VOGU-3710 file (C-alpha; in Angstrom, 3 decimals, decimal comma):
1> mscfqsavva> 90,701/90,239/65,288  90,015/93,289/66,828  92,910/94,787/68,898  92,109/97,745/70,701  95,422/97,901/73,023  99,266/96,586/72,933  102,385/96,712/74,740  105,912/95,992/73,542  108,165/93,895/75,657  112,020/93,877/75,614
11> lrtvypnavl> 112,058/90,717/76,993  111,750/87,574/74,817  109,235/85,236/76,075  110,865/81,287/76,543  107,941/79,217/77,889  104,396/78,490/77,602  101,211/79,977/79,517  103,703/83,242/79,877  100,333/85,671/80,642  98,073/85,736/83,360
21> wseenlvava> 94,909/88,155/84,247  94,812/88,655/87,914  91,929/89,236/89,896  92,300/92,871/90,666  92,986/93,510/86,706  96,475/93,736/86,638  98,584/91,442/83,668  101,676/89,798/84,390  103,917/88,373/81,289  106,798/85,943/81,869
31> cgaaviilnp> 109,625/86,922/79,525  113,250/85,840/79,818  114,923/86,295/83,386  112,103/89,125/84,311  108,315/89,529/84,906  106,535/92,449/83,337  103,537/93,792/85,064  101,062/95,489/83,063  97,525/97,138/83,662  95,703/96,947/80,608
41> hnpkvrgvit> 94,103/100,344/81,147  97,517/101,904/80,650  99,819/99,261/79,499  103,015/101,999/79,526  103,018/102,059/83,119  104,727/98,825/84,432  106,040/96,827/87,438  108,320/94,582/86,853  109,880/91,436/89,075  113,851/90,510/88,139
51> vpsskrfptg> 115,101/87,104/88,685  118,421/87,324/90,539  121,292/84,649/89,667  121,099/81,611/92,027  122,890/78,871/93,183  122,164/75,066/94,395  121,080/74,143/96,928  124,030/72,421/99,287  122,620/68,772/98,903  125,753/67,102/100,099
61> kididgggad> 129,085/66,425/98,124  129,890/63,661/95,832  132,271/61,135/97,045  135,337/60,811/95,076  138,309/58,981/97,188  137,197/55,929/95,115  138,623/57,306/92,120  135,885/59,542/90,893  133,664/57,115/89,033  130,923/58,279/91,170
71> llngcllpyh> 131,229/61,605/88,862  130,717/59,601/85,633  127,764/58,197/86,792  124,536/58,919/84,047  122,462/60,382/86,824  125,191/63,317/87,025  124,350/64,085/82,996  122,407/67,170/83,383  124,661/68,733/85,855  127,895/68,508/83,564
81> lsretrpcvr> 125,911/69,971/81,056  124,380/72,527/82,564  125,857/76,334/82,507  125,575/79,037/84,933  123,649/81,433/83,034  120,872/83,828/84,400  117,934/81,679/85,138  114,749/82,558/82,944  110,949/82,653/84,215  109,645/79,075/84,005
91> siswspagla> 105,933/79,393/85,158  103,941/82,226/87,067  100,805/82,315/88,968  98,253/85,136/90,073  96,916/84,322/93,828  93,239/85,246/94,619  92,944/88,839/95,852  93,026/89,214/99,793  96,070/87,211/100,292  98,880/90,701/100,115
101> ndagcllalc> 98,907/92,747/102,901  97,088/95,155/100,923  94,230/93,601/100,269  95,772/92,442/96,659  97,165/89,496/94,741  100,567/87,786/95,243  102,547/86,856/92,468  104,383/83,695/92,475  107,242/82,563/90,121  109,485/79,482/89,235
111> ttsghvkvyr> 112,390/79,779/87,611  114,605/77,554/85,569  116,852/76,977/88,391  113,857/75,531/90,149  113,365/77,867/92,667  109,960/79,588/93,629  109,409/82,853/95,073  106,443/84,822/96,165  106,194/88,630/95,463  103,813/91,552/96,037
121> rphcspewie> 103,059/95,015/94,952  105,240/97,597/95,970  104,448/101,697/97,039  106,039/104,390/94,953  108,438/101,461/93,139  108,243/99,410/89,425  110,141/96,520/91,345  107,785/94,230/93,192  108,966/93,394/96,483  109,900/89,417/97,770
131> vvnisevlyn> 107,877/87,949/100,477  108,625/84,297/100,774  111,262/82,104/99,231  109,499/78,689/98,975  112,112/76,765/97,779  114,549/77,631/100,728  111,418/76,075/102,955  111,433/73,393/101,007  115,218/72,726/101,169  114,815/73,359/105,408
141> yykstnfgey> 112,342/70,632/105,334  114,308/67,978/103,096  117,271/68,624/105,116  115,708/68,034/108,484  113,967/64,640/107,339  117,072/63,921/105,690  115,793/63,797/102,361  113,463/60,851/103,201  116,367/58,664/103,222  116,760/55,812/105,950
151> qivpsegsdv> 119,526/54,553/107,448  120,826/52,137/105,489  123,690/48,837/106,516  125,619/49,020/103,215  126,010/46,007/101,652  129,409/45,078/99,362  129,112/47,127/96,230  126,457/49,346/97,512  126,979/52,638/95,925  124,769/54,335/98,862
161> iprqdtadsg> 126,757/56,263/101,564  124,957/55,891/105,203  125,026/59,164/107,279  126,924/57,280/110,260  129,999/57,223/107,945  129,726/60,831/107,688  129,110/61,434/111,423  131,574/64,157/111,527  130,768/65,814/108,554  126,980/65,963/109,597
171> trlrkcakrk> 127,607/67,379/113,028  129,843/70,168/111,324  126,691/70,593/108,784  124,238/71,048/111,784  126,621/73,685/113,312  126,559/75,757/109,675  122,864/75,316/109,444  122,657/76,915/113,218  124,402/79,963/111,932  122,436/80,324/108,761
181> rpitanvvse> 120,277/82,811/108,666  118,284/83,290/105,340  117,560/87,263/104,064  114,473/86,586/102,111  112,554/84,410/105,008  112,670/83,920/108,634  112,169/79,890/109,051  110,917/78,692/112,434  110,373/75,006/113,116  108,502/74,392/115,921
191> dhenlgeknt> 110,413/70,869/116,724  114,193/70,749/114,798  114,526/67,060/115,708  111,037/65,956/114,880  110,192/67,470/111,575  108,966/64,285/110,075  106,379/64,391/112,755  105,361/67,273/112,631  106,279/70,629/110,553  104,883/73,889/110,998
201> wqivsssfyk> 106,814/76,635/109,424  106,104/80,407/109,766  107,695/82,851/107,140  107,958/86,038/107,845  108,202/89,066/105,531  112,283/90,154/104,852  111,740/93,279/106,292  111,507/91,589/109,571  115,481/90,184/109,325  117,168/91,404/111,899
211> gnppeevten> 120,764/90,231/112,173  123,813/89,668/110,016  124,255/88,759/106,569  123,945/84,654/106,278  127,263/82,606/106,380  127,839/80,678/103,272  127,899/76,601/103,677  131,507/75,274/103,134  132,737/72,322/101,404  134,075/70,957/104,703
221> clplisaqqy> 130,275/71,280/106,342  128,486/69,281/103,723  127,928/65,432/104,186  129,471/62,724/101,422  126,954/61,105/99,362  126,851/58,824/96,606  125,703/60,595/92,538  122,343/58,748/92,852  121,903/60,589/96,183  123,066/63,974/94,885
231> asrnemlmsl> 120,903/63,749/91,380  117,889/62,299/93,513  118,131/65,038/96,100  118,571/67,943/93,340  115,120/66,858/91,424  113,183/66,792/94,734  114,145/70,307/95,020  113,729/71,227/90,925  110,441/72,708/91,115  108,832/73,070/87,224
241> iiawspilet> 105,431/74,630/87,377  102,920/76,345/90,141  99,438/77,177/90,527  97,190/78,746/93,249  94,225/77,077/94,319  90,632/79,036/94,812  89,868/81,122/98,131  89,535/78,534/100,651  87,500/79,277/103,829  84,983/77,413/106,142
251> sgddvafpss> 82,823/80,384/107,361  80,409/80,344/104,590  80,331/84,142/103,786  78,498/85,259/101,165  80,874/88,497/100,071  83,779/87,937/97,875  86,148/89,147/100,004  88,280/87,090/102,955  88,227/88,911/106,191  90,516/87,113/108,416
261> ssnccsilav> 93,015/84,534/107,994  91,780/82,237/110,933  89,498/80,348/108,390  90,572/81,678/104,931  93,548/80,998/102,514  94,857/79,889/99,307  97,040/76,249/98,471  99,947/77,041/96,548  100,535/73,890/94,327  104,235/73,247/93,274
271> ggkcgrislw> 104,964/70,356/90,776  108,628/69,283/90,535  110,935/67,199/88,690  110,587/64,395/90,362  106,678/63,989/90,309  105,660/65,320/93,619  103,371/68,024/94,243  104,291/70,114/97,536  101,050/71,815/98,510  101,664/75,373/100,446
281> rvcapecyst> 98,916/77,121/103,231  98,800/80,715/102,589  96,732/83,036/104,555  95,016/85,812/104,194  96,925/89,199/106,685  94,860/89,235/110,190  94,250/92,611/108,786  94,650/94,940/106,160  96,634/97,810/105,559  97,913/100,659/103,863
291> dnaehssevr> 101,433/100,251/105,087  103,094/96,850/104,656  106,198/97,215/106,635  104,367/96,114/109,703  102,988/92,820/108,747  103,962/89,602/107,542  102,444/86,863/105,171  102,196/83,328/106,849  103,275/80,222/104,788  102,589/76,458/105,607
301> lvglekahds> 104,026/73,332/103,766  100,784/71,127/104,559  100,830/68,410/101,916  103,236/66,309/99,657  101,988/63,978/97,117  104,082/61,555/94,762  101,721/62,672/91,719  103,636/61,498/88,795  106,265/59,138/87,744  107,973/62,089/85,778
311> witaiswvgy> 108,327/65,613/85,333  104,759/67,484/86,151  104,435/70,109/83,709  101,217/71,456/83,987  98,610/72,061/86,978  95,301/73,185/87,154  93,016/74,121/89,678  89,021/74,632/90,412  86,491/74,938/92,924  83,114/72,798/92,543
321> gsndsktqfa> 80,489/71,453/94,698  77,258/72,789/96,149  78,312/73,668/99,753  78,911/77,262/100,975  82,198/76,797/102,920  84,221/76,808/99,994  86,644/73,796/100,758  85,837/71,199/97,676  88,479/71,617/94,850  89,812/69,708/92,405
331> latgssdgsv> 93,166/69,507/91,006  94,541/68,379/87,605  97,748/67,839/87,075  100,103/66,764/84,047  103,395/65,506/83,055  106,157/64,979/80,749  105,442/61,282/79,708  102,102/62,439/78,859  99,819/61,270/81,947  96,963/63,403/83,318
341> kiwlvngenl> 95,542/62,668/86,690  92,460/64,797/88,204  92,419/64,865/92,119  90,169/65,676/94,717  91,275/67,913/97,164  89,867/68,342/100,951  90,294/72,133/101,802  88,971/71,773/104,789  91,663/69,467/105,673  94,559/71,820/104,525
351> lkasevinds> 93,004/74,762/106,244  93,493/72,893/109,455  96,456/71,023/109,098  99,650/71,733/111,251  101,590/69,068/109,824  102,539/67,979/106,470  99,874/65,378/105,216  101,461/62,964/103,034  97,938/61,633/101,381  96,223/64,952/101,152
361> lsllrevatv> 95,313/64,023/97,543  92,562/61,484/96,574  92,787/60,542/93,075  89,182/61,018/91,176  90,334/59,884/87,653  93,576/58,984/85,656  92,711/60,162/82,370  94,130/57,960/78,999  95,421/60,494/76,450  95,682/59,629/72,819
371> dssmisvlsl> 99,290/59,817/72,990  102,511/60,110/75,388  103,396/63,888/74,348  104,439/66,177/76,500  101,631/67,688/78,645  102,222/72,000/78,092  99,127/72,839/79,719  96,025/72,125/81,419  92,436/74,102/82,088  90,067/72,960/84,292
381> tvparspskl> 86,191/74,644/84,939  83,123/73,706/86,219  80,379/74,952/83,429  77,457/76,989/85,343  75,081/74,875/83,038  76,540/71,642/84,901  77,845/72,841/88,166  78,448/68,801/89,020  80,622/68,444/85,726  84,379/69,099/85,384
391> flaigkssgs> 85,656/70,156/81,947  89,221/69,515/81,229  90,841/70,954/78,476  94,220/69,057/77,920  97,068/70,945/75,658  100,117/69,006/74,218  103,635/69,457/72,801  102,217/67,747/69,775  99,645/71,086/69,215  96,556/68,936/69,426
401> felctldtst> 94,632/69,515/72,891  92,290/67,117/74,084  88,729/67,510/76,273  87,324/65,161/79,276  84,643/65,408/81,129  83,790/63,934/84,563  80,618/63,951/86,452  81,476/64,227/90,428  77,901/63,408/91,280  77,865/60,041/89,640
411> gkfdnvgcyn> 81,678/59,439/88,245  80,626/59,021/84,929  83,942/59,799/82,670  83,714/60,917/79,111  86,611/61,487/76,721  84,917/63,819/74,486  87,820/64,143/71,732  91,140/65,004/70,782  91,386/68,070/68,173  94,552/68,303/66,102
421> ahdstvagla> 93,889/72,296/66,914  97,833/73,759/65,703  100,964/72,644/64,157  103,273/73,511/67,147  103,228/73,301/70,840  99,979/74,379/72,804  101,037/77,186/74,310  97,730/78,607/76,101  94,146/76,982/76,829  91,486/78,874/78,590
431> wafdgcclys> 88,050/78,781/79,053  85,324/81,665/79,173  81,840/82,160/79,173  80,999/79,979/82,382  82,482/76,898/80,321  80,631/77,739/77,193  83,781/78,695/75,179  87,757/77,657/74,992  90,365/79,835/73,334  93,680/77,942/72,367
441> csqnnslksw> 96,732/79,194/70,995  100,216/77,674/69,716  103,732/78,505/68,923  102,830/78,751/65,720  101,352/81,828/66,187  97,830/80,361/65,778  94,695/81,910/67,948  91,581/79,441/67,837  88,076/79,795/69,494  86,158/76,888/70,079
451> ifvgdslsev> 82,175/76,427/71,335  80,142/73,627/72,085  78,055/72,479/69,399  76,304/69,415/70,905  78,540/67,219/73,050  81,775/68,089/71,489  83,627/71,346/70,618  83,701/73,176/66,993  85,838/75,556/65,987  84,084/79,173/65,258
461> pipssspglk> 85,768/82,261/63,948  87,036/84,971/66,708  85,169/88,286/66,565  86,635/90,537/64,157  85,023/94,112/64,588  85,910/96,641/67,389  83,321/98,453/69,463  85,712/101,284/69,047  88,796/102,439/67,505  91,462/99,406/66,863
471> sstefahald> 94,885/99,864/68,049  97,255/98,016/65,500  100,394/96,386/67,014  104,023/97,329/66,143  105,858/95,592/63,583  102,340/93,163/63,305  104,034/91,687/60,205  107,144/89,934/62,499  105,281/88,073/65,202  105,738/84,545/64,393
481> scfglavspg> 104,938/82,784/67,542  102,412/83,024/70,597  103,558/82,089/74,257  100,073/82,326/76,119  96,666/83,747/76,448  94,472/85,160/79,572  90,618/85,473/79,644  89,684/89,112/81,674  87,824/88,843/84,914  84,553/89,890/83,038
491> nlavavvrry> 85,293/87,541/79,695  84,802/90,277/77,062  88,435/90,279/76,014  91,429/88,376/75,592  95,275/89,205/76,370  97,662/87,120/74,165  101,977/87,436/74,198  103,405/86,889/71,117  107,503/86,852/70,116  108,888/88,652/67,266
501> dsdlldpmye> 110,891/87,322/64,713  114,515/89,098/64,876  115,231/88,438/61,307  112,580/90,080/60,124  113,377/93,339/62,515  116,084/96,242/61,965  119,041/94,731/64,086  119,839/97,934/64,868  116,874/99,537/66,264  113,688/97,016/66,576
511> grshkaavef> 115,383/93,707/66,660  117,145/95,221/70,094  113,917/96,719/71,324  111,110/94,350/70,134  111,224/90,586/71,781  107,634/89,951/72,450  104,100/92,136/72,218  100,803/91,709/74,779  98,051/92,587/72,512  94,742/92,827/74,368
521> lwvggqqldp> 91,665/91,473/71,735  87,807/92,123/72,385  85,856/88,956/71,968  82,547/90,028/73,770  81,013/89,549/70,386  81,586/85,661/70,605  78,864/83,389/69,516  78,194/81,118/72,068  75,350/79,162/70,919  75,027/78,570/67,037
531> svitsseiak> 71,535/77,299/66,879  69,859/80,579/68,419  69,745/83,145/66,259  68,511/86,119/67,365  67,868/89,487/65,457  68,229/93,172/67,522  66,680/95,505/65,550  67,673/98,295/67,896  71,003/96,779/66,785  70,316/97,980/62,685
541> etfpgfpeke> 68,948/101,407/63,804  71,853/102,370/66,137  75,384/100,968/64,236  74,976/100,582/60,738  77,826/98,544/59,145  78,709/96,798/62,494  77,964/92,910/61,842  74,533/92,500/63,393  75,118/89,074/64,581  78,023/90,395/66,365
551> ltcwemnilg> 76,400/92,945/67,950  73,639/91,109/69,024  75,783/89,063/70,808  77,922/91,896/72,448  74,565/92,488/74,193  73,908/89,399/75,138  77,490/88,901/76,905  77,684/92,217/78,290  74,337/91,254/80,260  75,206/88,186/81,008
561> clnkyenpnr> 78,339/89,507/82,564  76,282/92,337/84,211  74,124/89,737/85,954  76,956/87,384/86,795  78,163/90,556/88,750  75,195/90,760/90,954  76,811/87,904/92,917  78,519/89,436/96,252  80,665/86,005/96,101  82,530/87,249/92,888
571> llnifdivaa> 84,959/90,366/93,467  83,753/93,222/91,647  85,825/94,056/88,521  84,004/95,107/85,256  87,020/96,903/83,976  86,294/95,513/80,354  82,834/95,642/80,696  83,073/99,577/80,883  85,428/100,213/78,756  83,532/98,263/75,881
581> lrafkqsapk> 80,594/100,416/76,722  82,714/103,501/76,616  84,308/102,357/73,416  80,784/101,679/71,826  79,379/104,922/73,264  81,298/107,013/70,415  80,138/105,550/68,115  76,584/104,115/68,910  75,238/105,935/72,060  71,753/104,913/71,497
591> yvehillkwl> 73,007/101,559/71,625  74,760/101,916/74,942  71,472/103,421/76,167  69,140/100,668/74,999  71,526/97,974/76,949  71,894/99,693/80,291  68,084/100,253/80,196  67,540/96,874/79,591  69,913/95,531/82,340  68,719/98,348/84,748
601> asclgsksei> 65,006/97,156/84,108  66,065/93,209/85,063  68,362/94,448/87,897  65,684/96,310/89,616  62,602/93,816/88,709  60,796/96,550/87,237  57,862/95,489/84,818  57,836/98,792/83,233  58,324/99,403/79,808  62,513/99,873/78,740
611> srkllseapk> 62,622/103,552/78,119  63,690/106,436/80,011  60,513/106,381/82,144  62,415/103,997/83,860  65,175/106,159/85,287  62,603/108,199/87,016  61,050/105,292/89,071  64,198/103,801/90,098  64,986/105,570/92,758  62,200/104,663/94,348
621> llpmhssrql> 62,769/100,669/94,210  66,314/100,647/95,739  65,896/99,784/99,189  64,515/96,439/98,067  67,548/95,934/96,431  70,917/94,226/97,384  74,082/96,340/97,882  75,915/94,848/95,247  73,205/95,730/92,727  73,348/99,197/93,961
631> hliniisrqv> 77,431/99,152/93,769  77,073/98,377/89,566  74,434/101,137/89,217  76,814/103,874/90,931  79,588/102,325/88,715  78,026/102,334/85,600  76,603/106,326/86,460  80,007/107,113/87,410  82,205/105,460/84,385  79,905/105,098/81,664
641> vlkefitesv> 77,119/107,581/81,440  78,282/110,462/83,502  82,221/110,063/82,909  82,817/113,204/81,062  80,171/115,404/83,546  82,245/114,415/86,694  84,885/115,504/87,748  85,761/114,926/91,884  81,977/114,877/93,344  78,649/114,588/92,601
651> sgkehvlegl> 77,633/117,320/95,262  77,501/119,532/92,183  74,695/118,686/90,219  73,953/122,287/88,862  77,355/122,837/87,613  77,027/119,154/86,034  73,980/120,212/84,173  75,387/123,644/83,607  75,919/124,467/79,590  73,449/121,359/78,662
661> sgdkkehinl> 69,688/121,750/77,359  66,982/119,739/75,559  67,071/115,951/75,605  70,537/115,696/76,778  70,191/117,661/79,966  66,887/115,521/81,016  68,899/112,147/80,212  72,119/113,292/82,244  69,654/114,411/84,916  67,719/111,478/85,426
671> wmdlllscen> 71,217/109,661/85,805  72,364/111,945/88,311  69,166/111,665/90,280  69,761/107,755/90,307  73,291/108,202/91,335  72,587/110,420/94,167  69,667/108,405/95,492  71,658/105,237/95,058  74,804/106,618/97,143  72,168/108,201/99,688
681> elllrlvsig> 70,597/104,530/100,067  74,388/103,056/100,663  75,491/105,728/103,195  71,900/104,810/105,057  72,842/101,313/105,194  76,284/102,239/106,690  75,172/104,755/109,061  72,531/102,015/110,575  75,198/99,553/110,822  77,364/101,662/112,957
691> isaeefsrvg> 74,815/102,747/115,193  72,874/99,459/115,436  76,277/97,836/116,369  76,491/100,314/119,463  72,842/99,762/120,087  72,287/96,273/120,363  76,203/94,747/120,575  77,706/97,486/122,350  80,446/98,018/119,881  81,131/101,730/119,506
701> sdglpqmkqw> 81,993/102,748/116,310  84,266/105,165/114,680  82,717/108,520/113,983  79,254/107,475/115,548  78,448/111,190/116,206  78,985/112,525/112,402  76,913/109,339/111,390  74,100/110,254/113,630  74,257/114,160/112,753  74,065/113,102/108,953
711> llqnvkddyk> 70,756/110,582/109,894  69,376/113,585/111,718  70,146/116,130/108,942  69,394/113,890/105,239  66,906/111,392/106,469  63,219/112,724/106,608  60,833/111,102/109,131  58,333/110,237/106,678  61,099/108,060/104,936  59,075/105,074/104,853
721> vlaaeirevk> 61,790/101,976/104,742  63,660/103,489/107,918  63,989/100,261/110,056  62,072/101,391/113,712  65,237/101,362/115,638  67,114/103,686/113,685  63,879/105,932/113,569  64,339/105,669/117,542  67,677/106,641/117,505  66,895/109,834/115,212
731> krkleetseh> 64,234/110,881/117,431  67,033/110,448/120,427  70,003/112,410/118,902  69,635/116,210/119,856  69,278/115,049/123,404  72,364/112,674/123,469  74,820/114,038/121,042  76,357/117,599/122,545  77,669/119,898/119,887  81,007/119,300/120,831
741> evherchfct> 81,082/115,464/120,062  80,310/116,472/116,478  82,836/118,927/116,167  86,360/118,041/115,295  89,681/119,461/115,073  91,904/120,554/112,350  95,266/118,656/111,626  96,743/122,093/110,535  95,752/124,785/113,102  93,446/123,404/115,409
751> gvvpfestey> 90,616/125,200/114,488  86,863/123,701/114,700  85,804/121,956/112,258  82,142/121,844/111,694  80,061/118,614/110,010  78,414/120,436/107,244  79,336/117,685/104,574  80,242/113,914/103,996  82,789/114,622/101,581  84,614/117,390/102,847
761> aicsgaidnn> 84,694/119,979/105,850  86,760/123,187/106,107  87,688/124,392/109,508  86,835/127,527/111,097  91,111/128,710/110,633  93,510/130,352/112,631  94,985/134,075/112,650  97,964/134,123/111,252  101,241/136,816/111,389  99,834/138,718/108,998
771> eanrthklqr> 96,191/139,027/111,163  94,505/137,200/108,252  92,128/133,997/109,081  93,575/130,876/107,021  91,230/128,006/106,817  91,948/124,597/105,516  89,725/122,297/103,371  89,789/118,480/104,723  88,473/115,492/102,909  86,294/113,040/105,109
781> cavtlqilpt> 86,300/109,241/105,285  83,913/107,529/103,258  83,599/104,966/106,105  83,524/106,853/109,258  82,292/110,440/107,722  85,444/111,824/110,130  88,167/113,732/109,080  90,799/112,098/107,459  94,314/111,659/109,027  97,336/112,848/107,830
791> kpswyckccq> 98,701/109,076/107,240  98,239/106,956/103,392  94,428/106,520/103,065  92,670/103,864/101,354  91,728/105,186/97,630  88,615/104,291/95,693  89,816/104,451/91,820  85,969/105,139/91,090  84,517/107,660/92,929  87,831/109,108/94,068
801> rraskmapsl> 86,779/108,882/97,954  89,183/107,936/100,515  88,859/106,282/103,823  90,772/105,479/106,881  88,969/102,632/107,929  87,223/99,686/105,964  83,752/99,323/105,939  81,925/96,834/107,614  81,617/93,028/105,756  77,329/93,379/106,584
811> lfamprypsd> 77,224/96,219/104,189  77,889/94,327/100,884  76,028/91,007/101,865  72,967/92,972/102,020  70,202/91,606/100,234  68,078/94,966/100,748  67,488/97,696/103,427  66,183/95,405/106,847  63,652/95,731/108,661  65,114/94,525/111,889
821> fksliessth> 68,358/95,526/112,543  68,736/93,929/115,567  68,173/90,550/114,014  70,360/91,444/111,277  73,459/92,178/113,329  72,903/89,457/116,155  72,626/86,741/113,777  75,387/87,690/111,091  78,473/86,021/110,425  79,796/89,106/109,270
831> khtstpccpf> 79,401/91,188/112,883  83,034/92,145/113,952  84,663/91,995/110,252  85,554/94,683/107,663  86,165/94,388/103,703  88,712/96,770/102,168  86,134/97,775/99,235  84,435/101,189/98,781  81,579/101,070/100,597  79,826/103,056/97,293
841> cgillhrsqp> 81,187/101,495/94,608  82,258/97,942/95,875  85,340/97,519/94,524  88,798/96,945/95,770  90,575/100,221/97,562  94,301/100,458/97,245  96,982/103,133/98,448  96,416/105,932/96,402  99,654/105,777/93,600  101,409/108,588/91,410
851> qyflspspv> 99,989/108,271/87,766  103,837/107,121/86,606  103,617/103,850/89,291  101,245/100,959/88,587  98,414/100,287/90,345  95,112/98,261/89,613  92,174/99,616/87,786  89,125/97,708/88,367  86,826/100,013/86,643
//
């Protein structure tokens, strides 16, 4: 196997599925009493979530007045045997991007004490910040509904104690509960007396908590209950597994990012020991910000479903269907008794729900498994070649996994087969390459790949060759078990977490610091169809010694991934593609050039021969292509071809070409021209949207004088594709905009700042005490073209630009430069929405962080 990066963890992994890869390119590892968060680009910089000790919720006090017989009841055996130890992390799950207040992902975790909490990334700190305590809200809901227990008239010999017998205790409980105010979340109920009929909770970030610390509930406040009630109530509160759904929205937006919480959210499914699933709606923030202190996350309990008769141990989501509203999902659940069910989830009902829905899931199919082994992991996907089908891989504690398919259009179910793949518990299953490949791993330290041959899976070797230098894991001989795997967003790499055998390490040194390791493996050379045998002549010429078949597969898979990212519905995160191309470039630059020219010809629809001549023709074709395609060209240009030449800005083309000569100078010059043309085209679209919004919607945009000034200075009158209305604005500009509207004032000396560049500005300065004129160089906002304020701003990891405002969503959805902006503005669903992505690169923006603090790197 080809390992290109590895990281040692000082805590031991315990449970399956212990590693996950987020949409914004962060990797989370559940190990012991903490979660370690890594950036695969630089795994030495880490974030951490430390799980604190937690107490059981005060569900009641067992009645021992009758001699204490209830304490010997068998249902209390687990509680007698339990020890007050620090809880471990049992399950983790990344949310889709866009749910955190800074537009990133939230991370949910479930502990062995049954508590579920949600965290967000901090600013300038390694410790992640708690946002919501889900278990606390669930406890308050169950307590308000008396844990679903009805008033029962006791019969002789009954061991159920009705609440009427403990009226005084109940009264004291209500009084105590009134005084209790949680620190981590402020739970507000719209109707305290009828929560069984109407339940809407608002969870506010802990930074909003004002008041005294919560008071502990004393034993005198607890109602008397039976042993069965005590065990039942604690089972209802004991969570075991969690999983986030894909983004749920009804607006039909054709961009990858949510822009408003009114129609966009994700559902967090929490499976419990009692066999129930609770569904939690987590909405996107009303607005995104680089400063989270004044924003809150909203969470509502919208569904409860009795899914299994035993513990729920695995959950997997997938969105499917041809509808554009993104409201139809399939949910697979597995339990400790070996049962597996596939559910249909109507997302629109959950999106609109204002109370708990008890029948929120519709059973599509109950899967008849081969044996009753506990389900350890599930992986559900919709293959690209069959959008109406669901592929479900079922991992078991016996070491085998099963594969079944369900055609949602016809209802046809097919149990494809059972594969005795491993000798120990299956700890990870992950689909890749649009359902063409499945990766599995187990606790016996085995990792395997499977592809379809006909209608069944067949094991194939994992690619062993690396496009760059291989990285060896420290003390790899001592790694003895695997506890999970995750596929990168581009499917070209896999992260695997393994545990060390302490007996094989020096107990004084490595035995203390080396508990587990995360390995990042290249899988871009994976063959997906053995019946297709291709040969690449360029592969033989440019990279001798590299297996020809793998090199050909690398080319096909990279091109396939780039083509998929041309879809604006897909969040742009091509870290693995860029990393692989950079690695190949070191050893085989002509191979990389061949792949990029081939992709560029496909992307721009050029019929020219695949040669450098295409680079000189490409700038003329840019207006006819989508903003997403231009974003991809910019990223590839900056991060792959021109990486070693560009430092801060592309404005100094002469400086970049300085010292180059011959063929290399010509090559770099062509890519520089293409990059500048791409950015100029995107800026024209951005400026045209701002001007059109003012002209036709009467909505003023920030920076309009600067935008009009740029239009006048940089767009020629003979520019053929310029929209007629924008051409008219350009003609009127000198008459309407006065000089003082364009000029701004310096934040430091109040000197005049003329508009001379879209990247930066230099103020006229001010005379200091030494009678010297001191000027300041100021950076401009990439969206409004105004001078950046001194407060924290958005930052692009790719082009290093900054922005104080977010770009309009319409920019990212453009299929081409439009000839009629008026119709586009009036008909667009993105008319008044903005997106926290770079207008020039299309990647997710973040607040800039020091290098020694964790931050995502989509490129």
